[in-house]
Each structure stands twice: as C-alpha cells, then as structure tokens.
Steps between C-alpha positions, in 0.01 A plus 500: 500500500647835399456845650259592224251242620482631857279803428508848356826596670639845562447630148139386502438689824671811364297475179176469699590804714583705192170398340310612811689829516437558130129430535472735798688768308267470201194515727644806674559678171145419387361628830689829467388540139135437596528749785644770274230433241223527760654821637513646148134414440400655833699814419332536161157447653560764768629744236185445293278550805678820597474637147127417497458672836680809372290519184178454700588770754619739227166497316 
C-alpha cells in the first residue's frame, strides 16, 4: 500500500482550503456588488422623489 492510497494527504487538504477560501471570496464580491447596486437604486429613487417634490412645491 502506497502513500497515495491512504487518503487525500496534505495537498488535498490545502486544495480543499483554497477552494473554500475562493468560494467565500466570490460570495463576498457578489455581496458587495449587490449592496452597491441596491444603494445606487435607492439613491436614484430618492433623487427622483426629491425632484418630484420640488416640482410640486414650485407650482
């Protein structure tokens, strides 16, 4: 029986850890992008509401 038959070994563990870190990084980047997108939509909506309020109070 060789060392390869005994399990994943050190490189398998390192590969699994790197895969987990990579997945968490991708999820973090997606979460930040979604947050920025939602903030941008909220900013545009509030700008539209304030411009509507200004036009209503001006007339």
